[in-house]
N, C-alpha and C positions, 0 to 999 in steps of 0.2 A: 875471431874472424870467421864469416860464415860464406863458403863459396857454392853452396847449394844454389842450382838454377843460373850460376854464372855473376853472382852479385858478390859485393863485399860489404861487410858491417865493421863499423867502428864505435866503441862505447866511450863516451866522454862522462868525467865525473864532475868536472867543474870547468866553466870557461865563460869569459865575458864577450859582448858582441857589441858591434855599434849599429844602432838603428839606421834603417835607410828612409823611413819615414816618421814624421811626427818629430815635435820640439826639440828635445834636447839630443838628437842624433846628429843634428846639421853643425859644421863649424861655425862658431858665431866671432871667432878672432883669429888672425893670421898677424906672423911677424917673421920678417926675414931677419936672422940671427945666426952669425958664426957660419956665414955662407949657406945657411939651411933655411928651409920654410918649416916654421912650427905653426900649429893650429891648434885651437882649444875647441875640443868637441864635447861637450857634456863636461864630465869631471876628469877628464882625460887631456893631458899634453902629448900631442903627436908631434913627430917629424917625417916629412917627405924623404922616404929612401933614396939612396945614390943614383937609381936608374929611373927614380920618377913614377913608378907604377904601383906604389904602395905605401903604407902609413907605418911607423913603428910607435909603439907605446912607449914615451920617455918616463911619464909619472902619472900618478892617479891621486885626485884629490877628495877631499870629503864634501866638498861644495862644488858646483860648476862653475867654470870658468867663465868670467865675463868681459876680459880684456887682456891683450899683451901688449908690452910695450917696452922697447929697447932705449937705454939710457946711455949717454955718453962713456958711463962707466965700464962698457963692455959686460953688461948683464942685461938680462930678459926679466922683466917683471910680469909677474902674474896675478892679476887680480880676480877675487872671487866673490865679489857683490859686499854689499854693505854690512854684513853681518860676519865677515871673516876676513882675518888679516892677509895682505898679499905675501906672495913669495918672491924671491929671485933666485935665477938660475945664473951661473957663470958659464964659460966658453967650453967648460968640461963637463959640463952638465952636472954641477954640485948645487944643491938646493938648501936654501937657508929661509925659514920663517921670519918675516920682519917684525921688529918688535919696538918700533918706534910708536909714539902716542899717536892716535888719528891714523891707523893705518889700515882700516877697512874701507876699501874703495870698490868701485864698480868700474870705473873708467879712469885711465892715465893718458896723457898726452905730453909728450915732450914737445917744448918750444924754443928753438935755437935763435934766440934775442942775444943781448948783450952777453948774457951769461946764459949759457943751457938750463932751462928750469923743466921740472917736472909737475904738471898740474893734474888734479886727481879730484874726480867728483866724489864726495864722502856722504852726500844724502841727495834726495831728489832734486833740489835745486841749490846746492852749494858746491863751494870749490875750495880748495887749499894747494899749495905750492911749496915747493922746496927745490934747491939746488943741489942736493945729494940725498936721493930716496932709498939709499943704501941702508941695510941693517946698522946701527949704531951711527948714521950720517947725520945730516940736519935737520932739526925738528920741522914739522909741518906748520905752515902759517896759520894765522887765525882764517875763519871762513870767510869767503867773499860769496854773497848770496847773487843767485841769478834769478831775478822775476821771482814768481811765487811757487809754492811746493805744490800747486793744483796741477801742473805739467812738469813730468819728469825730464831730466836730463837723458838724452838717448845715446849720446857719443859725443867726442870732441874732435876738433880737426887743427892742424897746424898749418898756416900758409905766411910766408915773408914776414916770419918774426911774431905773427899774431896767433892769438887762440880764438877758435871758434866754437861755440857751445849749441849744439843740436839739441832742442828740445820738441816734446810733442806737439807744441803748437807752431814753433818758429824758431829759426836760428838767431844766436845772440853772438856778439864778440866781446871782449875784454880789450878795453882801451888802454893806452899807453899810461894812463893815470891809475889802472887797476880796477877801475868801474864796469 
């Protein structure tokens, strides 16, 4: 500490920071889970603190978070893109790397139809589904193709038991026949 001239100095040897401008510093995914708000910002999973005026780092991944989705098994699923396996987190913030086949996905969306189903995009224009996405759960289905690979899937929405797939060119929906 240097107090010459009325100032103070602190020397830091190692730290991480959130960028306030530019690509990966912005929240790209939000999920309300376990009565808390979780955010995916770059490679970090953060939660809003109890007073609502700050973020706490919960976990730091090797790849950027692309999506967060809660399923009926009381777990938060953390997607890391098409080249990394997704993770799952329990309400006690215990983390498990998922080992199901075909588990590298960019987006997930829970659809509450007759049986709650998790849908995931595993390429720019394909989807898979399962009724149990947990590690050791039910295998992911065969791929369902959504238009051509020329336009990427950018998000998925669920409304009234139907899945809507947002692509760069237009929205699509999954019919009750699975087409």
